[in-house]
PQR file of N, CA, C, O and H, with PARSE charges and radii, in Angstrom:
ATOM      1  N   MET A   1      10.970  -6.526 -12.517 -0.4000 1.5000
ATOM      2  CA  MET A   1      10.212  -6.529 -13.652 -0.0000 2.0000
ATOM      3  C   MET A   1      11.030  -5.462 -14.695  0.5500 1.7000
ATOM      4  O   MET A   1      11.401  -5.839 -15.807 -0.5500 1.4000
ATOM      5  N   LEU A   2      11.202  -4.449 -14.326 -0.4000 1.5000
ATOM      6  CA  LEU A   2      11.819  -3.354 -15.369 -0.0000 2.0000
ATOM      7  C   LEU A   2      13.059  -3.660 -15.649  0.5500 1.7000
ATOM      8  O   LEU A   2      13.447  -3.587 -16.815 -0.5500 1.4000
ATOM      9  H   LEU A   2      10.902  -4.143 -13.423  0.4000 1.0000
ATOM     10  N   ARG A   3      13.910  -4.061 -14.616 -0.4000 1.5000
ATOM     11  CA  ARG A   3      15.652  -4.745 -15.270 -0.0000 2.0000
ATOM     12  C   ARG A   3      15.775  -6.324 -16.066  0.5500 1.7000
ATOM     13  O   ARG A   3      16.599  -6.806 -16.842 -0.5500 1.4000
ATOM     14  H   ARG A   3      13.594  -4.120 -13.669  0.4000 1.0000
ATOM     15  N   ASP A   4      14.414  -6.865 -15.387 -0.4000 1.5000
ATOM     16  CA  ASP A   4      14.482  -8.306 -16.620 -0.0000 2.0000
ATOM     17  C   ASP A   4      13.901  -7.472 -17.945  0.5500 1.7000
ATOM     18  O   ASP A   4      14.565  -7.738 -18.947 -0.5500 1.4000
ATOM     19  H   ASP A   4      13.745  -6.473 -14.756  0.4000 1.0000
ATOM     20  N   LEU A   5      12.978  -6.667 -18.149 -0.4000 1.5000
ATOM     21  CA  LEU A   5      12.910  -6.338 -19.347 -0.0000 2.0000
ATOM     22  C   LEU A   5      13.979  -5.492 -19.931  0.5500 1.7000
ATOM     23  O   LEU A   5      13.837  -5.259 -21.132 -0.5500 1.4000
ATOM     24  H   LEU A   5      12.438  -6.451 -17.335  0.4000 1.0000
ATOM     25  N   ARG A   6      14.889  -5.045 -19.420 -0.4000 1.5000
ATOM     26  CA  ARG A   6      15.723  -4.433 -20.154 -0.0000 2.0000
ATOM     27  C   ARG A   6      16.671  -5.375 -20.287  0.5500 1.7000
ATOM     28  O   ARG A   6      16.959  -5.830 -21.394 -0.5500 1.4000
ATOM     29  H   ARG A   6      15.004  -5.235 -18.445  0.4000 1.0000
ATOM     30  N   GLN A   7      17.022  -5.609 -19.617 -0.4000 1.5000
ATOM     31  CA  GLN A   7      18.136  -7.309 -20.099 -0.0000 2.0000
ATOM     32  C   GLN A   7      17.635  -7.900 -20.861  0.5500 1.7000
ATOM     33  O   GLN A   7      18.437  -8.694 -21.352 -0.5500 1.4000
ATOM     34  H   GLN A   7      16.787  -5.240 -18.717  0.4000 1.0000
ATOM     35  N   ARG A   8      16.461  -7.993 -21.373 -0.4000 1.5000
ATOM     36  CA  ARG A   8      15.762  -8.746 -22.724 -0.0000 2.0000
ATOM     37  C   ARG A   8      15.690  -7.574 -23.835  0.5500 1.7000
ATOM     38  O   ARG A   8      15.058  -7.834 -24.859 -0.5500 1.4000
ATOM     39  H   ARG A   8      15.809  -7.348 -20.974  0.4000 1.0000
ATOM     40  N   GLY A   9      16.140  -6.622 -23.739 -0.4000 1.5000
ATOM     41  CA  GLY A   9      16.006  -5.758 -24.757 -0.0000 2.0000
ATOM     42  C   GLY A   9      14.114  -5.398 -25.201  0.5500 1.7000
ATOM     43  O   GLY A   9      13.675  -5.424 -26.351 -0.5500 1.4000
ATOM     44  H   GLY A   9      16.654  -6.411 -22.907  0.4000 1.0000
ATOM     45  N   LEU A  10      13.380  -5.123 -24.081 -0.4000 1.5000
ATOM     46  CA  LEU A  10      11.844  -5.234 -23.960 -0.0000 2.0000
ATOM     47  C   LEU A  10      11.399  -4.032 -23.125  0.5500 1.7000
ATOM     48  O   LEU A  10      10.277  -4.030 -22.619 -0.5500 1.4000
ATOM     49  H   LEU A  10      13.736  -5.102 -23.147  0.4000 1.0000
ATOM     50  N   VAL A  11      12.054  -3.241 -23.001 -0.4000 1.5000
ATOM     51  CA  VAL A  11      11.730  -1.907 -22.346 -0.0000 2.0000
ATOM     52  C   VAL A  11      10.859  -1.225 -23.581  0.5500 1.7000
ATOM     53  O   VAL A  11      11.138  -0.995 -24.758 -0.5500 1.4000
ATOM     54  H   VAL A  11      12.966  -3.242 -23.412  0.4000 1.0000
ATOM     55  N   PRO A  12       9.663  -1.004 -22.764 -0.5600 1.5000
ATOM     56  CA  PRO A  12       8.464   0.010 -23.634  0.2800 2.0000
ATOM     57  C   PRO A  12       8.865   1.486 -23.441  0.5500 1.7000
ATOM     58  O   PRO A  12       9.271   1.950 -22.375 -0.5500 1.4000
ATOM     59  N   ALA A  13       8.716   2.127 -24.516 -0.4000 1.5000
ATOM     60  CA  ALA A  13       9.351   3.471 -24.945 -0.0000 2.0000
ATOM     61  C   ALA A  13       8.960   3.976 -23.785  0.5500 1.7000
ATOM     62  O   ALA A  13       9.899   4.390 -23.104 -0.5500 1.4000
ATOM     63  H   ALA A  13       8.386   1.750 -25.381  0.4000 1.0000
ATOM     64  N   SER A  14       7.595   4.121 -23.180 -0.4000 1.5000
ATOM     65  CA  SER A  14       7.257   5.142 -22.035 -0.0000 2.0000
ATOM     66  C   SER A  14       7.708   4.398 -20.641  0.5500 1.7000
ATOM     67  O   SER A  14       7.124   4.439 -19.558 -0.5500 1.4000
ATOM     68  H   SER A  14       6.833   3.784 -23.733  0.4000 1.0000
ATOM     69  N   THR A  15       8.859   3.742 -20.968 -0.4000 1.5000
ATOM     70  CA  THR A  15       9.381   3.572 -19.362 -0.0000 2.0000
ATOM     71  C   THR A  15       9.918   4.608 -18.249  0.5500 1.7000
ATOM     72  O   THR A  15       9.712   4.541 -17.037 -0.5500 1.4000
ATOM     73  H   THR A  15       9.334   3.709 -21.847  0.4000 1.0000
ATOM     74  N   GLU A  16      10.556   5.450 -18.856 -0.4000 1.5000
ATOM     75  CA  GLU A  16      11.035   6.614 -17.934 -0.0000 2.0000
ATOM     76  C   GLU A  16      10.004   7.145 -17.731  0.5500 1.7000
ATOM     77  O   GLU A  16       9.821   7.345 -16.530 -0.5500 1.4000
ATOM     78  H   GLU A  16      10.723   5.505 -19.840  0.4000 1.0000
ATOM     79  N   ARG A  17       8.698   7.699 -18.796 -0.4000 1.5000
ATOM     80  CA  ARG A  17       7.592   8.485 -17.964 -0.0000 2.0000
ATOM     81  C   ARG A  17       7.147   7.722 -16.881  0.5500 1.7000
ATOM     82  O   ARG A  17       7.157   8.184 -15.740 -0.5500 1.4000
ATOM     83  H   ARG A  17       8.847   7.537 -19.771  0.4000 1.0000
ATOM     84  N   PHE A  18       6.673   6.349 -17.194 -0.4000 1.5000
ATOM     85  CA  PHE A  18       6.322   5.508 -15.958 -0.0000 2.0000
ATOM     86  C   PHE A  18       7.110   5.347 -14.602  0.5500 1.7000
ATOM     87  O   PHE A  18       6.646   5.253 -13.465 -0.5500 1.4000
ATOM     88  H   PHE A  18       6.665   5.973 -18.121  0.4000 1.0000
ATOM     89  N   LEU A  19       8.435   5.341 -15.024 -0.4000 1.5000
ATOM     90  CA  LEU A  19       8.915   5.708 -13.517 -0.0000 2.0000
ATOM     91  C   LEU A  19       8.572   6.921 -12.832  0.5500 1.7000
ATOM     92  O   LEU A  19       8.691   6.961 -11.607 -0.5500 1.4000
ATOM     93  H   LEU A  19       8.811   5.417 -15.947  0.4000 1.0000
ATOM     94  N   GLU A  20       8.221   7.770 -13.384 -0.4000 1.5000
ATOM     95  CA  GLU A  20       7.932   9.258 -12.715 -0.0000 2.0000
ATOM     96  C   GLU A  20       6.943   8.992 -12.409  0.5500 1.7000
ATOM     97  O   GLU A  20       6.827   9.078 -11.186 -0.5500 1.4000
ATOM     98  H   GLU A  20       8.125   7.738 -14.379  0.4000 1.0000
ATOM     99  N   ALA A  21       5.700   8.549 -13.115 -0.4000 1.5000
ATOM    100  CA  ALA A  21       4.290   8.265 -12.837 -0.0000 2.0000
ATOM    101  C   ALA A  21       4.312   7.251 -11.759  0.5500 1.7000
ATOM    102  O   ALA A  21       3.494   7.322 -10.841 -0.5500 1.4000
ATOM    103  H   ALA A  21       5.794   8.480 -14.108  0.4000 1.0000
ATOM    104  N   LEU A  22       5.109   6.406 -11.810 -0.4000 1.5000
ATOM    105  CA  LEU A  22       4.917   5.575 -10.355 -0.0000 2.0000
ATOM    106  C   LEU A  22       5.791   6.237  -9.088  0.5500 1.7000
ATOM    107  O   LEU A  22       5.861   5.566  -8.058 -0.5500 1.4000
ATOM    108  H   LEU A  22       5.773   6.348 -12.555  0.4000 1.0000
ATOM    109  N   ARG A  23       6.287   7.201  -9.127 -0.4000 1.5000
ATOM    110  CA  ARG A  23       6.816   7.887  -8.225 -0.0000 2.0000
ATOM    111  C   ARG A  23       5.409   9.036  -7.359  0.5500 1.7000
ATOM    112  O   ARG A  23       5.097   9.170  -6.175 -0.5500 1.4000
ATOM    113  H   ARG A  23       6.230   7.746  -9.963  0.4000 1.0000
ATOM    114  N   VAL A  24       4.934   9.599  -8.499 -0.4000 1.5000
ATOM    115  CA  VAL A  24       3.826  10.281  -7.866 -0.0000 2.0000
ATOM    116  C   VAL A  24       2.780   9.142  -7.081  0.5500 1.7000
ATOM    117  O   VAL A  24       2.405   9.287  -5.918 -0.5500 1.4000
ATOM    118  H   VAL A  24       5.188   9.491  -9.460  0.4000 1.0000
ATOM    119  N   MET A  25       2.429   8.095  -7.881 -0.4000 1.5000
ATOM    120  CA  MET A  25       1.804   7.021  -7.172 -0.0000 2.0000
ATOM    121  C   MET A  25       1.999   6.742  -6.234  0.5500 1.7000
ATOM    122  O   MET A  25       1.047   6.849  -5.460 -0.5500 1.4000
ATOM    123  H   MET A  25       2.734   7.977  -8.826  0.4000 1.0000
ATOM    124  N   ASN A  26       3.257   6.232  -5.690 -0.4000 1.5000
ATOM    125  CA  ASN A  26       3.748   5.954  -4.179 -0.0000 2.0000
ATOM    126  C   ASN A  26       3.912   7.367  -3.329  0.5500 1.7000
ATOM    127  O   ASN A  26       4.024   7.306  -2.105 -0.5500 1.4000
ATOM    128  H   ASN A  26       4.030   6.144  -6.318  0.4000 1.0000
ATOM    129  N   GLU A  27       3.918   8.214  -3.788 -0.4000 1.5000
ATOM    130  CA  GLU A  27       3.659   9.750  -2.865 -0.0000 2.0000
ATOM    131  C   GLU A  27       1.882   9.625  -2.691  0.5500 1.7000
ATOM    132  O   GLU A  27       1.592  10.051  -1.573 -0.5500 1.4000
ATOM    133  H   GLU A  27       3.827   8.263  -4.783  0.4000 1.0000
ATOM    134  N   ALA A  28       1.044   9.320  -3.208 -0.4000 1.5000
ATOM    135  CA  ALA A  28      -0.224   9.304  -3.187 -0.0000 2.0000
ATOM    136  C   ALA A  28      -0.367   8.366  -2.440  0.5500 1.7000
ATOM    137  O   ALA A  28      -0.847   8.753  -1.375 -0.5500 1.4000
ATOM    138  H   ALA A  28       1.279   8.974  -4.116  0.4000 1.0000
ATOM    139  N   SER A  29      -0.151   7.089  -2.472 -0.4000 1.5000
ATOM    140  CA  SER A  29      -0.045   6.156  -1.027 -0.0000 2.0000
ATOM    141  C   SER A  29       0.065   6.180  -0.374  0.5500 1.7000
ATOM    142  O   SER A  29      -0.665   5.525   0.369 -0.5500 1.4000
ATOM    143  H   SER A  29       0.239   6.775  -3.338  0.4000 1.0000
ATOM    144  N   HIS A  30       1.052   6.919   0.117 -0.4000 1.5000
ATOM    145  CA  HIS A  30       1.651   7.262   1.320 -0.0000 2.0000
ATOM    146  C   HIS A  30       1.066   8.686   1.990  0.5500 1.7000
ATOM    147  O   HIS A  30       1.671   9.153   2.955 -0.5500 1.4000
ATOM    148  H   HIS A  30       1.646   7.452  -0.487  0.4000 1.0000
ATOM    149  N   GLY A  31      -0.106   9.358   1.467 -0.4000 1.5000
ATOM    150  CA  GLY A  31      -0.335  10.225   1.817 -0.0000 2.0000
ATOM    151  C   GLY A  31       0.013  11.199   1.726  0.5500 1.7000
ATOM    152  O   GLY A  31      -0.318  11.966   2.629 -0.5500 1.4000
ATOM    153  H   GLY A  31      -0.597   8.979   0.683  0.4000 1.0000
ATOM    154  N   MET A  32       0.633  11.590   0.916 -0.4000 1.5000
ATOM    155  CA  MET A  32       1.414  12.876   0.590 -0.0000 2.0000
ATOM    156  C   MET A  32       0.147  13.738  -0.407  0.5500 1.7000
ATOM    157  O   MET A  32      -0.795  13.258  -1.036 -0.5500 1.4000
ATOM    158  H   MET A  32       0.902  10.967   0.182  0.4000 1.0000
ATOM    159  N   ASP A  33       0.503  14.917  -0.268 -0.4000 1.5000
ATOM    160  CA  ASP A  33      -0.072  15.975  -1.439 -0.0000 2.0000
ATOM    161  C   ASP A  33       0.513  15.235  -2.599  0.5500 1.7000
ATOM    162  O   ASP A  33       1.614  14.685  -2.640 -0.5500 1.4000
ATOM    163  H   ASP A  33       1.268  15.308   0.243  0.4000 1.0000
ATOM    164  N   VAL A  34      -0.439  15.311  -3.580 -0.4000 1.5000
ATOM    165  CA  VAL A  34       0.061  15.286  -5.252 -0.0000 2.0000
ATOM    166  C   VAL A  34      -0.889  16.195  -5.999  0.5500 1.7000
ATOM    167  O   VAL A  34      -2.120  16.165  -5.978 -0.5500 1.4000
ATOM    168  H   VAL A  34      -1.333  15.758  -3.547  0.4000 1.0000
ATOM    169  N   ASP A  35      -0.084  17.014  -6.668 -0.4000 1.5000
ATOM    170  CA  ASP A  35      -0.715  17.794  -7.857 -0.0000 2.0000
ATOM    171  C   ASP A  35      -1.772  16.928  -8.769  0.5500 1.7000
ATOM    172  O   ASP A  35      -1.683  15.740  -9.081 -0.5500 1.4000
ATOM    173  H   ASP A  35       0.915  17.039  -6.686  0.4000 1.0000
ATOM    174  N   VAL A  36      -2.646  17.730  -9.053 -0.4000 1.5000
ATOM    175  CA  VAL A  36      -3.939  17.136  -9.578 -0.0000 2.0000
ATOM    176  C   VAL A  36      -3.503  17.004 -11.141  0.5500 1.7000
ATOM    177  O   VAL A  36      -4.057  16.178 -11.867 -0.5500 1.4000
ATOM    178  H   VAL A  36      -2.719  18.695  -8.800  0.4000 1.0000
ATOM    179  N   GLU A  37      -2.880  17.528 -11.429 -0.4000 1.5000
ATOM    180  CA  GLU A  37      -2.537  17.561 -12.971 -0.0000 2.0000
ATOM    181  C   GLU A  37      -1.390  15.918 -12.777  0.5500 1.7000
ATOM    182  O   GLU A  37      -1.561  14.800 -13.264 -0.5500 1.4000
ATOM    183  H   GLU A  37      -2.429  18.198 -10.840  0.4000 1.0000
ATOM    184  N   ALA A  38      -0.343  16.410 -11.932 -0.4000 1.5000
ATOM    185  CA  ALA A  38       0.977  15.063 -12.088 -0.0000 2.0000
ATOM    186  C   ALA A  38       0.100  13.572 -11.774  0.5500 1.7000
ATOM    187  O   ALA A  38       0.552  12.475 -12.104 -0.5500 1.4000
ATOM    188  H   ALA A  38      -0.204  17.318 -11.536  0.4000 1.0000
ATOM    189  N   ALA A  39      -1.073  13.738 -11.160 -0.4000 1.5000
ATOM    190  CA  ALA A  39      -1.607  12.794 -10.692 -0.0000 2.0000
ATOM    191  C   ALA A  39      -2.855  12.231 -12.031  0.5500 1.7000
ATOM    192  O   ALA A  39      -3.445  11.151 -12.069 -0.5500 1.4000
ATOM    193  H   ALA A  39      -1.440  14.629 -10.892  0.4000 1.0000
ATOM    194  N   GLU A  40      -2.913  12.915 -12.610 -0.4000 1.5000
ATOM    195  CA  GLU A  40      -3.789  12.780 -14.126 -0.0000 2.0000
ATOM    196  C   GLU A  40      -2.753  12.168 -15.108  0.5500 1.7000
ATOM    197  O   GLU A  40      -2.960  11.280 -15.934 -0.5500 1.4000
ATOM    198  H   GLU A  40      -2.434  13.792 -12.579  0.4000 1.0000
ATOM    199  N   ARG A  41      -1.776  12.724 -14.888 -0.4000 1.5000
ATOM    200  CA  ARG A  41      -0.581  12.188 -15.869 -0.0000 2.0000
ATOM    201  C   ARG A  41      -0.167  11.131 -16.051  0.5500 1.7000
ATOM    202  O   ARG A  41       0.061  10.424 -17.032 -0.5500 1.4000
ATOM    203  H   ARG A  41      -1.607  13.445 -14.216  0.4000 1.0000
ATOM    204  N   ALA A  42      -0.021  11.011 -14.324 -0.4000 1.5000
ATOM    205  CA  ALA A  42       0.269   9.740 -14.056 -0.0000 2.0000
ATOM    206  C   ALA A  42      -0.463   8.201 -14.832  0.5500 1.7000
ATOM    207  O   ALA A  42       0.059   7.288 -15.472 -0.5500 1.4000
ATOM    208  H   ALA A  42      -0.207  11.585 -13.527  0.4000 1.0000
ATOM    209  N   VAL A  43      -2.050   8.504 -14.355 -0.4000 1.5000
ATOM    210  CA  VAL A  43      -2.651   7.833 -14.781 -0.0000 2.0000
ATOM    211  C   VAL A  43      -2.574   7.316 -16.515  0.5500 1.7000
ATOM    212  O   VAL A  43      -2.665   6.134 -16.846 -0.5500 1.4000
ATOM    213  H   VAL A  43      -2.474   9.246 -13.835  0.4000 1.0000
ATOM    214  N   GLU A  44      -2.390   8.469 -17.497 -0.4000 1.5000
ATOM    215  CA  GLU A  44      -2.426   8.473 -18.370 -0.0000 2.0000
ATOM    216  C   GLU A  44      -1.185   7.615 -18.711  0.5500 1.7000
ATOM    217  O   GLU A  44      -1.335   6.597 -19.386 -0.5500 1.4000
ATOM    218  H   GLU A  44      -2.316   9.429 -17.227  0.4000 1.0000
ATOM    219  N   VAL A  45      -0.028   7.971 -18.291 -0.4000 1.5000
ATOM    220  CA  VAL A  45       1.156   7.116 -18.447 -0.0000 2.0000
ATOM    221  C   VAL A  45       0.817   5.916 -17.955  0.5500 1.7000
ATOM    222  O   VAL A  45       0.842   5.024 -18.803 -0.5500 1.4000
ATOM    223  H   VAL A  45       0.094   8.798 -17.743  0.4000 1.0000
ATOM    224  N   GLY A  46       0.502   5.586 -16.852 -0.4000 1.5000
ATOM    225  CA  GLY A  46       0.342   4.149 -16.759 -0.0000 2.0000
ATOM    226  C   GLY A  46      -0.255   3.419 -17.626  0.5500 1.7000
ATOM    227  O   GLY A  46       0.421   2.487 -18.062 -0.5500 1.4000
ATOM    228  H   GLY A  46       0.482   6.310 -16.163  0.4000 1.0000
ATOM    229  N   ALA A  47      -1.517   3.555 -18.103 -0.4000 1.5000
ATOM    230  CA  ALA A  47      -2.310   3.090 -19.047 -0.0000 2.0000
ATOM    231  C   ALA A  47      -1.127   3.104 -20.752  0.5500 1.7000
ATOM    232  O   ALA A  47      -0.903   2.249 -21.609 -0.5500 1.4000
ATOM    233  H   ALA A  47      -2.066   4.312 -17.748  0.4000 1.0000
ATOM    234  N   ALA A  48      -0.865   3.898 -20.638 -0.4000 1.5000
ATOM    235  CA  ALA A  48      -0.049   3.950 -22.272 -0.0000 2.0000
ATOM    236  C   ALA A  48       0.809   2.754 -21.867  0.5500 1.7000
ATOM    237  O   ALA A  48       0.906   1.861 -22.709 -0.5500 1.4000
ATOM    238  H   ALA A  48      -1.047   4.592 -19.942  0.4000 1.0000
ATOM    239  N   PHE A  49       1.602   2.564 -20.421 -0.4000 1.5000
ATOM    240  CA  PHE A  49       2.521   1.643 -20.617 -0.0000 2.0000
ATOM    241  C   PHE A  49       2.589   0.276 -20.478  0.5500 1.7000
ATOM    242  O   PHE A  49       3.412  -0.546 -20.879 -0.5500 1.4000
ATOM    243  H   PHE A  49       1.523   3.290 -19.737  0.4000 1.0000
ATOM    244  N   LEU A  50       1.066   0.132 -19.517 -0.4000 1.5000
ATOM    245  CA  LEU A  50       0.342  -1.403 -19.870 -0.0000 2.0000
ATOM    246  C   LEU A  50       0.022  -1.541 -21.463  0.5500 1.7000
ATOM    247  O   LEU A  50       0.299  -2.623 -21.980 -0.5500 1.4000
ATOM    248  H   LEU A  50       0.397   0.800 -19.191  0.4000 1.0000
ATOM    249  N   VAL A  51      -0.555  -0.495 -22.291 -0.4000 1.5000
ATOM    250  CA  VAL A  51      -0.627  -1.349 -23.516 -0.0000 2.0000
ATOM    251  C   VAL A  51       0.213  -1.624 -24.201  0.5500 1.7000
ATOM    252  O   VAL A  51       0.035  -2.432 -25.113 -0.5500 1.4000
ATOM    253  H   VAL A  51      -0.781   0.384 -21.872  0.4000 1.0000
ATOM    254  N   GLU A  52       1.749  -0.857 -23.905 -0.4000 1.5000
ATOM    255  CA  GLU A  52       3.215  -1.174 -24.770 -0.0000 2.0000
ATOM    256  C   GLU A  52       3.139  -2.283 -24.319  0.5500 1.7000
ATOM    257  O   GLU A  52       2.702  -3.063 -25.165 -0.5500 1.4000
ATOM    258  H   GLU A  52       1.893  -0.201 -23.164  0.4000 1.0000
ATOM    259  N   LEU A  53       3.482  -3.000 -22.836 -0.4000 1.5000
ATOM    260  CA  LEU A  53       3.450  -4.163 -22.382 -0.0000 2.0000
ATOM    261  C   LEU A  53       2.249  -5.314 -22.962  0.5500 1.7000
ATOM    262  O   LEU A  53       2.399  -6.535 -22.912 -0.5500 1.4000
ATOM    263  H   LEU A  53       3.836  -2.366 -22.148  0.4000 1.0000
ATOM    264  N   LYS A  54       1.678  -4.976 -23.223 -0.4000 1.5000
ATOM    265  CA  LYS A  54       0.940  -5.974 -24.164 -0.0000 2.0000
ATOM    266  C   LYS A  54       1.137  -6.251 -25.303  0.5500 1.7000
ATOM    267  O   LYS A  54       1.177  -7.402 -25.739 -0.5500 1.4000
ATOM    268  H   LYS A  54       1.556  -3.984 -23.263  0.4000 1.0000
ATOM    269  N   GLU A  55       1.294  -5.195 -25.971 -0.4000 1.5000
ATOM    270  CA  GLU A  55       2.025  -5.418 -27.474 -0.0000 2.0000
ATOM    271  C   GLU A  55       3.370  -6.153 -27.360  0.5500 1.7000
ATOM    272  O   GLU A  55       3.548  -7.160 -28.046 -0.5500 1.4000
ATOM    273  H   GLU A  55       1.261  -4.260 -25.617  0.4000 1.0000
ATOM    274  N   LEU A  56       4.194  -5.767 -26.643 -0.4000 1.5000
ATOM    275  CA  LEU A  56       5.505  -6.440 -26.505 -0.0000 2.0000
ATOM    276  C   LEU A  56       5.098  -8.024 -26.392  0.5500 1.7000
ATOM    277  O   LEU A  56       5.567  -8.847 -27.178 -0.5500 1.4000
ATOM    278  H   LEU A  56       4.049  -4.949 -26.085  0.4000 1.0000
ATOM    279  N   GLY A  57       4.390  -8.300 -25.582 -0.4000 1.5000
ATOM    280  CA  GLY A  57       3.698  -9.732 -25.121 -0.0000 2.0000
ATOM    281  C   GLY A  57       3.191 -10.525 -26.361  0.5500 1.7000
ATOM    282  O   GLY A  57       3.070 -11.744 -26.238 -0.5500 1.4000
ATOM    283  H   GLY A  57       4.009  -7.631 -24.943  0.4000 1.0000
ATOM    284  N   GLY A  58       2.885  -9.931 -27.545 -0.4000 1.5000
ATOM    285  CA  GLY A  58       2.316 -10.380 -28.705 -0.0000 2.0000
ATOM    286  C   GLY A  58       0.870 -10.667 -28.608  0.5500 1.7000
ATOM    287  O   GLY A  58       0.195 -10.122 -27.735 -0.5500 1.4000
ATOM    288  H   GLY A  58       2.983  -8.941 -27.645  0.4000 1.0000
ATOM    289  N   PRO A  59       0.379 -11.462 -29.426 -0.5600 1.5000
ATOM    290  CA  PRO A  59      -0.998 -11.775 -29.837  0.2800 2.0000
ATOM    291  C   PRO A  59      -1.435 -12.481 -28.388  0.5500 1.7000
ATOM    292  O   PRO A  59      -0.805 -13.285 -27.700 -0.5500 1.4000
ATOM    293  N   GLY A  60      -2.947 -11.793 -28.150 -0.4000 1.5000
ATOM    294  CA  GLY A  60      -3.618 -12.300 -26.864 -0.0000 2.0000
ATOM    295  C   GLY A  60      -3.669 -11.929 -25.668  0.5500 1.7000
ATOM    296  O   GLY A  60      -4.318 -12.577 -24.847 -0.5500 1.4000
ATOM    297  H   GLY A  60      -3.460 -11.141 -28.709  0.4000 1.0000
TER
END
């Protein structure tokens, strides 16, 4: 999905931060110990990324 958005020039500003957050979430989902602060940041970045995606999609 991110490659497709990049090709269309629609990459949200928080993409790089989102990729780092995704790494943290992936580690947590596989049972690895994740720093509490990193997990909190991942949630915040993920929420911001979703808002940016919605804004790129326009109204509705």
